[in-house]
C-alpha positions, 0 to 999 in steps of 0.5 A: 562822146568824141569832141573835136580838137578845139572842144578839148582845148576849150576844155583844158583851157577851163580845167588847167588854163596854166598848163603848157600847151605849146613851146618852141626854144624861145617861147611857150603859151599855156592852154588858157592863153591858146584857147583865148587866142584862138578865139579872137583869131576865129572872130577876125576871120569871121569879121574878114568874111570867113563862112563856115565850110570855108577854105583857108590856105596858109603857110605852115610855120613851126611856131606858136602863131600858127598853132593859133591860126590852125585852131582859130580857122577850125573855130571860125568853121574853116578848113585849114590847107598849109603850104610849106613856109617857103611857099611864095604869095604867088604859088599860094594864089594858085593853090587857092584857085585850084581847090576853090578856097575862101581865104588866103592868109599871106603877107601881101595882098593877093586880089589880082592872083585871086580875086575870088578869095578874101586876102587876110594880111599876115600881121601879128598874130597874138595882137590881132587875137588880142584885139577881136577876142572881145568882139561881138561874134557868135562862134560855135564849135565844128562838127565832127563830120565837117571837113577839117583839114586838106592835106597835100601829098608829097607827090613822090608816087604820082602827081600830089593831091590835096587830101580832105579829112574830117574833124572825126578822122583827125580826132580818131587819128589822135586817139589811135596815136595816144594808144599806140604810143602810150602818151602821158599827161605830161608827155612833152613831144618834140617835132622837128618836122614841117606842120604842112606834112601829116605826120607832124601836124598829127602830133600838134593835134594829138597833143590837144586832144591829150592835153599834153604839150608839143615842142615845134623845132625848125628841122634837124640841119641844126641839132642843138636845139633838139639836144637843148631842149632834151637838156632842159625839159621836164616831164615825159619826153618824146620824139617825133623823128621821121627816118631821115631825121634820125639819120641826120642825128646819126651823121652829125652827133654819132651816138649822142641820142644814147645820152638820154636813154633815161630821159626819152620815154619814147620816139616815133617814126613815120613818113617812110620805112626805118631801115633795119640798121638804124632800127638796131642802133637805136635800140642798142643806144636806147634800150629802156626806150620805147621805139615805134614805127608808125604806119599810115598815109595822107589818106588813112592816118596812123593805122598801125604801130610797132615797137620794135625795140620790144619786138626784136628781129621782125624786119618789115613789121609795122606792128597791129592795127590800132583801135580806130582802124583796120587793116585787110590784104587785097589782091589787084581787083580788091577782093579781100585774101588770105595773105602770107609771106609767101603770098602777099597782096595790097594793103587796104585800110578801113576806119575813121581815121580815112579821108573823105577824099581827094579835093576836086579829083572825084576819079583819083578818089574812086580809085582810092576810096571805095565805100570808106575803104582806102585801098593803097598800093603797098605790098605786105601780108598779115601773119598768124598772130595779126602782125602786119608786114610791108615789103614795099609799094607796088610801083617801087617793085624792080622786075629782075629777070623775072624776079621781084625786088623791092628796093627798100629791102636792098637799101636797108641792107645797105645802110647796116654797112659801115661808112655808108650815109645814105643810099637808093636802089634804082632800076637801070637797063640791062642790056646783056640780059636783054641781048640774051633775050632776044636770041631767044625770042623769034620775034625780037627783030620786031619787038624791042626787048628790055631787062632790068639790073639794079644800080645802087647810088651811095653817099659815103660819110666824111672820112669813109671810101667805098670798096664796092667788091667789099659792099658786094660781099657784105650784102651776099650775106644778107640778100639773095643773089638776085637782090644785090645790085650789079652796078654801083655809083658814089654820088654827093647826095640822095634826092629827097622830098621835103619830108625826107622820103626818097624821091624815087620818081626823080630817078624814075624819070 
C-alpha cells in the first residue's frame, strides 16, 4: 500500500532514527532528527494560520533547512511551491498572487505586496522547529490524492507554467526512479542541481521514499566539493548529473571522474538529451558504472530509463517505460499510431506520474492533459523490442528545403569534435535558396518566400582554435549532407536556462 513521502520519513524515523537522511559538505541530519524538525515546522506553519490545501511559496536552497521546510509544509497539509534561490521577495509576491498562494516564506514582510497571503518570516528553521515541536497541534498525514507540489517549468518552449502534482504522483515518480536506477538501502546520491527544478527535487523525495540518503551541493561551477564528497563518502555512491554538469566536469577536470570507476554505483542524467559523445566518454571512463538517461518532464515525471553503458550504439534511445508509466505514439490529432524509425509521431505518457494540470490555466491544461494522458511535443518512435527513441521536439525541428532536421542530432555530432566545449544549431534565413524558389513560383511577386539554412554557434575550449572546413569534413562522416550547417560562428558562450538546457527560445527570438 502506497504511503506519502512524509509517512515514509516517519516510518524510517521510528525504525532507524540514526540513519543518515540529508547531508551537505558541512552538515548532516538523521531520519529521526529530520522528522522531528518537520513536525515542529508543520506545527509552526499551522499556528501561523496555514490551512490544509494552502499553497506556500518559498525559495529552494541546497540546504537541510529546505528539506525540513519541504516536509513540514506537506505535513501541515500545504502545497510546496519552490522558486529559485535568487528570486527577490517582490518577485515571490507576484508569483504568490498569480497562483493564489496562502503563505510566503521570505526574509522580509510582504504584506503590502501580497496582502491576501500569510507572511511567514524565514528565521532560523531548525530553531523555530525545535521551539514548536511540543505544541498541542493536531497533525495528520496528507492523502495521496491531495495536491503536494507546484513546479514551474523553465519556459524554454513557451511561457513558464505552474505544474500541480499530487502526493500520488510524487510517490509514483519515486517508485519509478528506485526501480529504474536500482537504488540500494545505503545509496547516497549527490545532487548539485537546484531544488526548485523537477529533476533535482525528485532525488530528494526519492531518497526519502527509499530510506536512503541525499547529499545537496551548490551547483558545479566549483567541482571541488563534488570530488571531496566522492573521496570521503561511504556506501553506494550515486550522482544526479544533468548533461550541463557532466560537460562542466569534463571542461574543468578533464577525465578525473574516471578515477572513481570503482566507487560510483550509478549516474543518472535528465533535463535534456545527453550528447552521444559525452555518453561514449563516460562509458570509457566508467566501464563498471550504470549510466542512466532518464526521460520525463515536469508534466510527466521520470517515465523511461536507459542504461547506455549496457546498451551501446542506440543513439537517441531513452529506454523502456517504467512500472508506473506507459508510452504511446500518436499523430497530431492524438490518435495512436504504429510507429517506426520511418514513421515517427509524438510521445504521449500514461500513468500515476502525470500532473493534475497547470495552475489557473484550464485552456493550456486541456491542450496537454486529456483523460489523464499527457501529450508531449517530443517526436519519436517505439521499435519492435519496445525501446523508445526521442529524436527531438516538434517545435525545434528545422525545415531545410523541405527536409526535417532535429538540431539536437547536429549538436550531438558536433560535440564529438575535439576542442568544442559547447554549441547550438539554429535556423537562419537562406536568401540563396529563397531567391531560387521565387524564380519557380509564379506568384512570387505577391508572396514573400523564405527558406532556412543551418547555422552553428560554437564555444571552443581554452587552447583550441576552430577550423570550420575541418569540422565540416568531420560532420560529413556522421551526418547526412542536408544536416551539415552552412554557417558557422565562434562565440564566447551559449545561452542556457538556469538548469542547463539550451535556451532555444532565446535564439528563435
